[in-house]
C-alpha positions, 0 to 999 in steps of 0.5 A: 500500500505504501508503494501504491501511495508513493506512486500515486503521489509521484504521478500527481502534478506539483500543483496537485501535490501541494493541494491538501486532501481535506479542509483543515479548520485549525489556524496554526500560529504562523512565524515569519522573519520578524513576525508572529501571527497568533490568535488575539487574546485579552492582553491585546485589548489595550493596544488594539483599542489604541491603534484601531481608534484611528480614522485613517485606519477605520475609513480604509476597512469595511467593518471597523467602527470609529471611534474604536473603544476598549469595549469594541476591542474586547468584543472583537477578541470575544468574537474571534474566540467564538469563531464569529469573525472570519475563518482565521483571525490573527493578531500580528505581533513582533517576534522580538518583543511581542508588540501588537501591530494589527490584525489579519484574517481569512474569510470564506466566500458565502457561495464559493468554497474554493475561494477565501478573502484576505484582509489586514490592517496595521497601526499607523506607527507600523506603516511603511516597514514591510510588516503588512506584506510579510504578514500577508505572505505568511497567511497566503502560504498557510492558506494554500498549503492547508486549505483545498482552495483555488484562489484568494481574493483581496479588496482595497479602497481605490484611495488606499495606495499602500494597501494596493501596493501590498496586494500587488507585491503578493502577486494578486491580479486586478479583477475589477471594481465595485462598492462595499459598505464602510461602517466608519463612514456610514455608507458605500465606498468604491473598491478594487478587487484583486485575485491570486490563484493557486498556480500563480502562488506556486510560481511566487512561493519564494517571497524573499525577492518581492519585499 
């Protein structure tokens, strides 16, 4: 039987060998060169509420209220633990000192089991340091290695140049534009939609040269 499994594996294409055989529901801790991505917990509440209480952030993500209070942060942590937000929600932290920098997450599409959507935000003191790209790389690699998916989508406001740069550095390709609701702004805002498929990810797995 082991020989049959080996021959079966060798006969599969590289893309098929990298595709998991079943959907995993766990969200492992992720490590990168400078970051640790882990589940949010109560000790993050003060830093989370301090960093997220920023209109420059809230107006660029769809479901963040503004002002953002400690109560909002505590509710966010509670909901992530209960599995009410996304599929995998991570706190982005510094590997050297554990500092909380922001959050990132994967969410399933309502009507498409083969597609996930990635989202992320960083506190303003940590912008322009490559942290968002590094966190996105780790999350994307985990998703394609442990989920039976074909593609990952990303969206950003048309005015969010920094987020668009992160998305493009991760290999996503522009798909179109549309409108989404903004909780902080209380209305609809224009966004751009990007997609990274499994084949493209396979050709870009070595992220080092893209930072």
